[in-house]
C-alpha positions as CSV (number, residue, x, y, z in Angstrom):
1,M,49.8,10.8,3.7
2,I,47.5,8.0,4.9
3,I,48.2,5.4,2.2
4,P,51.4,3.5,1.7
5,P,53.3,3.8,-1.6
6,G,52.3,1.5,-4.4
7,V,48.7,1.0,-3.3
8,D,46.0,1.0,-6.0
9,V,43.9,4.2,-5.8
10,Y,40.6,5.3,-7.3
11,A,38.6,8.5,-7.7
12,G,37.2,9.8,-4.4
13,M,39.8,8.0,-2.2
14,I,41.4,10.2,0.5
15,I,45.1,9.8,0.3
16,G,46.4,12.5,2.7
17,E,45.6,15.4,5.0
18,H,45.6,19.1,4.1
19,N,46.3,21.8,6.5
20,K,43.2,23.8,5.5
21,D,39.5,22.9,5.6
22,S,39.0,22.7,1.9
23,D,39.5,19.5,-0.2
24,I,42.1,19.3,-2.9
25,I,41.5,17.1,-6.0
26,V,44.8,15.6,-7.1
27,N,45.8,12.9,-9.5
28,V,48.5,10.8,-7.7
29,I,49.0,8.5,-10.7
30,K,50.1,11.4,-13.0
31,S,53.9,11.8,-13.0
32,K,55.9,15.0,-13.3
33,H,56.7,15.9,-16.9
34,L,60.4,16.3,-17.6
35,T,61.6,19.1,-19.8
36,N,65.0,20.0,-21.2
37,M,65.1,23.2,-19.2
38,R,66.5,22.9,-15.8
39,A,66.5,25.4,-13.0
40,S,69.1,25.1,-10.2
41,G,67.5,23.5,-7.2
42,S,64.0,22.9,-8.6
43,D,64.7,19.2,-9.3
44,D,65.7,18.4,-5.7
45,N,64.1,15.4,-4.2
46,I,60.9,16.1,-2.4
47,L,60.8,14.5,1.0
48,L,57.4,13.4,2.1
49,T,56.5,12.4,5.6
50,P,56.0,8.6,6.0
51,Y,52.5,7.4,5.7
52,R,50.4,7.1,8.8
53,R,48.8,3.6,9.4
54,M,45.5,4.2,11.1
55,S,43.3,1.9,13.1
56,L,39.6,1.6,12.6
57,E,39.0,4.0,15.6
58,E,41.4,6.5,14.2
59,C,39.7,6.3,10.7
60,V,36.3,6.9,12.2
61,T,37.4,10.0,14.1
62,F,39.4,11.3,11.1
63,I,36.4,11.4,8.6
64,N,34.1,14.4,8.0
65,D,30.3,14.3,7.4
66,D,30.8,13.7,3.6
67,E,33.3,10.8,4.0
68,C,33.1,7.2,4.9
69,V,35.4,4.3,5.9
70,E,35.7,1.2,3.7
71,V,36.6,-1.9,5.7
72,T,38.0,-4.9,3.8
73,P,39.8,-7.9,5.2
74,N,43.2,-6.5,4.0
75,I,43.0,-2.8,4.3
76,L,41.1,0.2,5.7
77,R,40.3,3.0,3.2
78,V,39.0,6.5,3.9
79,R,37.0,7.8,0.9
80,K,34.4,10.4,0.0
81,A,30.8,9.2,0.2
82,E,30.2,10.5,-3.4
83,L,33.1,9.3,-5.5
84,D,32.5,11.6,-8.5
85,E,34.0,15.1,-7.9
86,H,31.5,16.8,-10.2
87,K,28.5,15.4,-8.3
88,R,30.1,16.5,-5.0
89,K,30.4,20.0,-6.3
90,Q,26.8,20.0,-7.5
91,A,25.6,18.8,-4.1
92,A,27.6,21.5,-2.4
93,K,25.9,24.2,-4.5
94,I,22.5,22.9,-3.6
95,D,23.2,22.9,0.1
C-alpha cells in the first residue's frame, strides 16, 4: 500500500503495488458484504503491511510509462495518466 488509511481516493489513483506486471482494478471504497453463513477461519482479520510513504524521487522511479505523479502542497499521488479504465483498455488494444 502506498496511501495511508482514510485518504480520499478517485478513479485511476494507484493505491498499492502488485507482485505481477499487470494492473488490477479495485474498488477500495466498497466494503465486504456480511452474510449469515460463517465459515470457521474465513472472517479472521486480514493484516496488511503498513503503507509506504514515498518521497518525490521514489514516486518518479516507481511509475511506469502510462502513469504520472501529482504534486500538491499537502500530498504526493501516483496515478494513471488516463483516469478512465475503459479508455485505458481501448488505448491498449490500439497499441
